[in-house]
C-alpha positions, -999 to 999 in steps of 0.1 A, spaced: 189 178 45 187 145 63 149 146 60 150 154 23 175 126 17 154 101 36 123 111 16 141 107 -17 154 73 -6 119 61 2 107 72 -33 136 55 -50 129 21 -35 115 -6 -58 106 -33 -33 84 -62 -33 -16 -41 0 -30 -11 5 -13 19 19 -6 11 56 4 44 72 23 52 104 11 36 137 16 71 152 -7 89 128 -35 94 155 -10 113 177 12 130 151 -6 164 147 -18 176 181 -27 211 169 -53 218 142 -65 249 123 -99 254 140 -107 227 167 -89 234 200 -60 212 209 -76 200 242 -108 187 226 -113 149 226 -124 151 189 -104 161 158 -111 162 120 -85 156 92 -88 159 55 -62 141 34 -51 128 0 -34 95 -9 -15 85 -40 -8 48 -42 10 29 -70 12 -9 -69 38 -20 -94 31 -57 -90 9 -77 -67 13 -114 -59 -19 -131 -72 -29 -164 -86 -58 -176 -107 -85 -192 -86 -105 -210 -113 -93 -243 -129 -82 -227 -161 -51 -231 -182 -36 -199 -169 -3 -208 -152 8 -175 -139 -3 -139 -134 28 -122 -147 18 -86 -139 -10 -72 -118 -8 -35 -110 -30 -6 -102 -28 32 -97 -50 47 -70 -57 83 -60 -82 90 -33 -93 116 -7 -96 107 30 -117 121 58 -106 111 93 -123 114 126 -98 115 155 -106 107 191 -83 118 220 -53 115 197 -53 77 201 -80 63 178 -92 72 143 -119 60 119 -117 71 82 -135 69 49 -119 69 14 -132 80 -20 -112 81 -52 -104 65 -85 -82 36 -96 -70 19 -128 -59 -18 -132 -37 -37 -155 -33 -75 -155 -12 -98 -178 -20 -136 -174 -2 -163 -194 -22 -193 -205 -7 -227 -215 28 -212 -214 25 -194 -248 -8 -175 -249 -5 -140 -235 -34 -118 -225 -36 -82 -214 -66 -66 -196 -68 -29 -188 -96 -11 -171 -107 25 -173 -101 49 -144 -131 42 -121 -146 52 -88 -132 35 -57 -142 35 -21 -130 23 13 -131 27 50 -109 18 80 -98 24 116 -64 27 133 -54 31 169 -24 33 193 -22 1 214 8 10 235 31 40 239 64 43 257 90 71 256 92 79 218 80 44 207 44 36 195 28 2 188 -3 6 166 -30 -14 147 -47 -6 114 -76 -22 95 -89 -11 61 -112 -23 33 -114 -11 -3 -134 -19 -34 -139 -9 -71 -157 -23 -101 -143 -7 -133 -152 -17 -168 -125 -32 -190 -112 -6 -214 -92 -29 -235 -84 -66 -240 -55 -80 -261 -49 -117 -270 -13 -124 -281 -10 -87 -290 -42 -86 -310 -69 -62 -297 -102 -77 -288 -136 -61 -282 -141 -58 -244 -179 -55 -247 -195 -53 -213 -166 -70 -194 -157 -56 -160 -136 -63 -129 -150 -66 -94 -121 -60 -71 -121 -61 -33 -92 -59 -8 -89 -59 30 -59 -55 51 -48 -56 88 -14 -44 100 5 -41 132 35 -17 134 61 2 153 70 39 150 96 60 167 88 96 170 117 121 165 114 159 163 102 164 128 100 128 113 89 94 125 102 63 108 80 32 111 78 -5 101 47 -26 99 37 -63 94 7 -67 70 -18 -94 63 -36 -86 30 -64 -105 12 -73 -95 -23 -99 -109 -48 -106 -99 -84 -134 -113 -105 -132 -106 -143 -167 -111 -156 -186 -110 -190 -155 -117 -210 -157 -127 -247 -167 -164 -249 -138 -175 -272 -111 -159 -250 -108 -185 -222 -108 -224 -222 -142 -241 -223 -158 -208 -235 -159 -195 -200 -168 -158 -196 -151 -152 -163 -121 -159 -142 -110 -149 -107 -77 -140 -91 -68 -142 -53 -38 -134 -32 -9 -157 -36 13 -141 -10 -8 -126 19 19 -114 43 39 -83 36 59 -55 52 57 -17 51 86 7 56 79 44 59 85 78 74 61 105 85 72 142 83 55 167 106 62 195 130 33 183 152 10 211 139 -17 210 112 1 191 84 16 156 79 33 139 50 37 102 49 60 83 24 59 45 23 72 14 5 57 -21 7 72 -54 -2 69 -93 -2 31 -95 -11 34 -66 -35 58 -40 -49 43 -6 -40 50 31 -32 26 55 -15 24 91 -5 -2 106 18 -8 141 31 -33 152 59 -44 185 72 -60 187 107 -88 211 113 
């Protein structure tokens, strides 16, 4: 019951990057389905569901936009992970994501940009730097990108033709965290540095000041924190629940099966 309560608590948090993951993930599942436990190599297949309610961004161009009021995205992706000696992992990510952004121009002009659900990709690596008793110190790096078309544009509530407009979005993140391994669950906390850039291109010429057809957004707050818990018996399967804050408001869930 304590594990269930903790999991429900993590999902109910609405706090202010990318999914971080437990620093202890390389060592959480020691036993797989096929590959012997004493091998130096392991293979994992997983799924991640990531919802960013709001991300701290600002307009990079010298336009009249004063504030990005809302920037969120929903991401679903599969993950393939190669594990080495239960200490180091490299992984690749493939999936789909959808974006929504609401900038305000000149204090009164409101705009809304929404993309379609589009292919996303990424890669990363994580490793255990230091381990003592039940504690683990780990490092994670990841990079992700997507270039979806704009599905809809609204100017002060009036729909506009989006034409060939699209978003080129890139994000990279590095995090350092601590985990404490208990019998069936492992709580963790991580410090994150995240850099995000989004380039909105081929917009209608009469939408922005000076008839510009593009604008860019970049990270306003780059440092954040992740709080999470990993549920596992140490064999085959792991479930990770996570909330992130300060540089973004986000909740994530990830599951992995070790072969």
